[in-house]
N, C-alpha and C positions, 0 to 999 in steps of 0.2 A: 830408602831414597835419601841422599844427602841433603842436609839443610843448606839453603842459600843465605849467606850472611848479607845484611844490608850494609855493604862496604861504604857507600857514600855517607850514610848516617853515622857510622862509626867514625869515619875520618872527620866529619863535621863536629862531632862531640869531642873527639880528641883535640882538635884545634881549639875548641872552646875551653877545654880544661887547660891547655897550654897557655892560652891568653890570660886566663884567670891566675895561673901560677906566676906569670910575668908581672901582672898587676899586683899580686900579693907581695912578690919580692920587692917591687918598687916601693910599695906602701910601707913595708917593714923597714926598708932603708930610710925612707922619709921619717918614720917614727923614731928611729935612732937619732937622727938629727934634731928632731923636735924635742925629744927627751933631753938631749944635751943642752939645748937652748933653755928649756924649762929649768934645768938644774942651775944653769948660769944665772938666770933671773932670780931664782930663789936665793942663791948665794948673795947676789947684789942686794936684794931686799934685806936679808939678814944683816949684812955688813952695814947698810945704811941705817937700819933701825937701831943697831948698836951704837952707831955714831951719833944719832939723834939723842938717844938716852944719855950718852956720855956728855954731850953738849948741854942738855937740859940739867943734868946733875951738877955740872961744873959752873953753871951760871951763877954769878954772884948776886944778881938782882932779878926779881921776878920780871916777866915780860908780858906784853899784851899782844894778842893776835890782831891782824888786820880785820878779821871777821868781827872780833869784839869791838873794835873801834867803830865799824859800820853800825853795829847794833846799838852802841852808845849814842852815836849821832842820831839814829832813828828814834830810839826809845826814851833817851834822857833829854837830848837837845831838841827833839821834835822835828828833825829833818824828814821830809817826805821822800824816801828812797825811790818809790815807784814814780813819783813826779820827775825826779832827777833822771831815771832811766828813760822816761818818755822824752825828756828834753834832749838827752844824748842821742836817741835813735831818731834822727831827723829823716824826712822822706828821702833826702839825698843819700844819707848813709845806708838806709835800708835798701835802696836801689842798687848801690854798689855791692853790698853784701849778697843780695839775692842773685846778682849777676856773677860775681867772682868768688864767692864763698869764703875765701881766705885771702889775707894780705894786709897792707897798710893803706888806710883810706883817709885822706885829708878831708876835713869838714869845714875848714876855715878857722874855727876856734881851736881845734885839736886834731890829732891824727889818731884814728881808732886802729888798734892792732887786733886783727880778727883771725881766728882759726876755726874752720868748720862752722861758720855762722855764729860763733861765740866771740863777743868782744872781750878780749882777755886783759887789755890795758889800754890806756890812752897816754899819748905823749904830746907835749907842746914844744915850741922852739926853745923854751927855757930848760926843759928836762927831757932831752932826746933819748935817754936810756930807757929800755923796756924792762920793767921789773914785774 
C-alpha cells in the first residue's frame, strides 16, 4: 500500500525554512553594514589616538587636566565638591531634568546643559559657550 505524505505539514515546514533563509539573508546583509561601520569607527579611533599622541609629544609645556584641577580644589584647597553638587542640583533643576531628561535648563544663577540626566556643563550670561 502506498504511503500518504503529510503534504500540509511538509508545506508548513518548507515555508518555515524559507522564512528562516530570508531572515538569515537579511541579517547577513545587516552584518556587512555593521562590520563596515565597526571598521570605520576603529579607523577613527586609531587616527584620533595618533593625533592625541602627536599633540602630547609636541607640547612645549606640561598641562593639567580639568579632573586634576577639581581634585586639587577638593584635596588641597579643601573645597567640598559634594556640597557644591548639592547646591547646583536644586529642586527646580531636578524637576526639569526628571521631566525632560536632556536640554538646557535655566536655574536663575546659571543654565545647566544636560544630556541623559547628566549635567555636562553650566553656562552663565558671561560665558555662553558650552565646553
